[in-house]
KOLLUM-750122 format. One record per residue (C-alpha): residue number from 1; residue in one letter; z, y, x. Coordinates in steps of 0.1 Angstrom, whole numbers, plus 5000, padded with zeros to 4 digits. Last residue first. Example, Ala and Ser with C-alpha at 12.3 -4.5 7.8 and 13.67 -1.06 7.14 Angstrom:
// residues 2
+-----+---+------+------+------+
!   k ! r !   zz !   yy !   xx !
+-----+---+------+------+------+
!   2 ! S ! 5071 ! 4989 ! 5137 !
!   1 ! A ! 5078 ! 4955 ! 5123 !
+-----+---+------+------+------+
END
This chain:
// residues 65
+-----+---+------+------+------+
!   k ! r !   zz !   yy !   xx !
+-----+---+------+------+------+
!  65 ! D ! 5279 ! 5692 ! 7456 !
!  64 ! K ! 5271 ! 5691 ! 7419 !
!  63 ! K ! 5259 ! 5658 ! 7405 !
!  62 ! S ! 5232 ! 5662 ! 7380 !
!  61 ! D ! 5231 ! 5664 ! 7342 !
!  60 ! S ! 5196 ! 5676 ! 7332 !
!  59 ! K ! 5185 ! 5712 ! 7336 !
!  58 ! V ! 5186 ! 5729 ! 7303 !
!  57 ! D ! 5158 ! 5741 ! 7279 !
!  56 ! T ! 5140 ! 5707 ! 7278 !
!  55 ! S ! 5172 ! 5690 ! 7266 !
!  54 ! P ! 5171 ! 5710 ! 7233 !
!  53 ! T ! 5199 ! 5736 ! 7233 !
!  52 ! T ! 5235 ! 5737 ! 7225 !
!  51 ! E ! 5252 ! 5770 ! 7231 !
!  50 ! V ! 5289 ! 5772 ! 7241 !
!  49 ! W ! 5309 ! 5804 ! 7240 !
!  48 ! K ! 5341 ! 5804 ! 7261 !
!  47 ! S ! 5378 ! 5812 ! 7253 !
!  46 ! G ! 5386 ! 5779 ! 7237 !
!  45 ! C ! 5354 ! 5765 ! 7224 !
!  44 ! K ! 5334 ! 5792 ! 7206 !
!  43 ! V ! 5303 ! 5780 ! 7190 !
!  42 ! I ! 5265 ! 5786 ! 7193 !
!  41 ! V ! 5242 ! 5760 ! 7178 !
!  40 ! R ! 5206 ! 5752 ! 7186 !
!  39 ! E ! 5196 ! 5716 ! 7179 !
!  38 ! S ! 5209 ! 5721 ! 7144 !
!  37 ! Q ! 5236 ! 5713 ! 7119 !
!  36 ! A ! 5250 ! 5683 ! 7137 !
!  35 ! L ! 5268 ! 5706 ! 7161 !
!  34 ! C ! 5291 ! 5718 ! 7133 !
!  33 ! E ! 5300 ! 5684 ! 7120 !
!  32 ! G ! 5307 ! 5671 ! 7155 !
!  31 ! L ! 5328 ! 5701 ! 7166 !
!  30 ! D ! 5361 ! 5689 ! 7152 !
!  29 ! E ! 5365 ! 5664 ! 7181 !
!  28 ! Y ! 5367 ! 5692 ! 7207 !
!  27 ! E ! 5373 ! 5674 ! 7240 !
!  26 ! K ! 5352 ! 5643 ! 7231 !
!  25 ! L ! 5325 ! 5664 ! 7215 !
!  24 ! L ! 5323 ! 5685 ! 7247 !
!  23 ! E ! 5321 ! 5653 ! 7268 !
!  22 ! F ! 5293 ! 5642 ! 7246 !
!  21 ! Y ! 5274 ! 5674 ! 7252 !
!  20 ! A ! 5281 ! 5673 ! 7290 !
!  19 ! K ! 5266 ! 5638 ! 7292 !
!  18 ! S ! 5235 ! 5650 ! 7275 !
!  17 ! Y ! 5227 ! 5644 ! 7238 !
!  16 ! I ! 5220 ! 5681 ! 7232 !
!  15 ! A ! 5216 ! 5701 ! 7264 !
!  14 ! V ! 5246 ! 5724 ! 7270 !
!  13 ! K ! 5242 ! 5761 ! 7277 !
!  12 ! N ! 5274 ! 5780 ! 7286 !
!  11 ! T ! 5270 ! 5813 ! 7267 !
!  10 ! E ! 5272 ! 5849 ! 7279 !
!   9 ! S ! 5283 ! 5874 ! 7253 !
!   8 ! K ! 5255 ! 5896 ! 7238 !
!   7 ! G ! 5246 ! 5879 ! 7205 !
!   6 ! D ! 5279 ! 5891 ! 7190 !
!   5 ! Y ! 5292 ! 5857 ! 7181 !
!   4 ! S ! 5317 ! 5861 ! 7152 !
!   3 ! A ! 5316 ! 5827 ! 7136 !
!   2 ! E ! 5344 ! 5810 ! 7156 !
!   1 ! M ! 5355 ! 5775 ! 7158 !
+-----+---+------+------+------+
END
């Protein structure tokens, strides 16, 4: 995990408790403690920044065609 987010880099938004949120936790098991701190968390996963948001801020999980 990274603590150097510059506030300018693009983030991939993930709604808390969504399917994508739990997939992220499965892939990066050490994120659980960090994501439990708040509804809004920005962390670096691999080479991308991920931002968790309340479910009302992100479209729900849907199939992409």
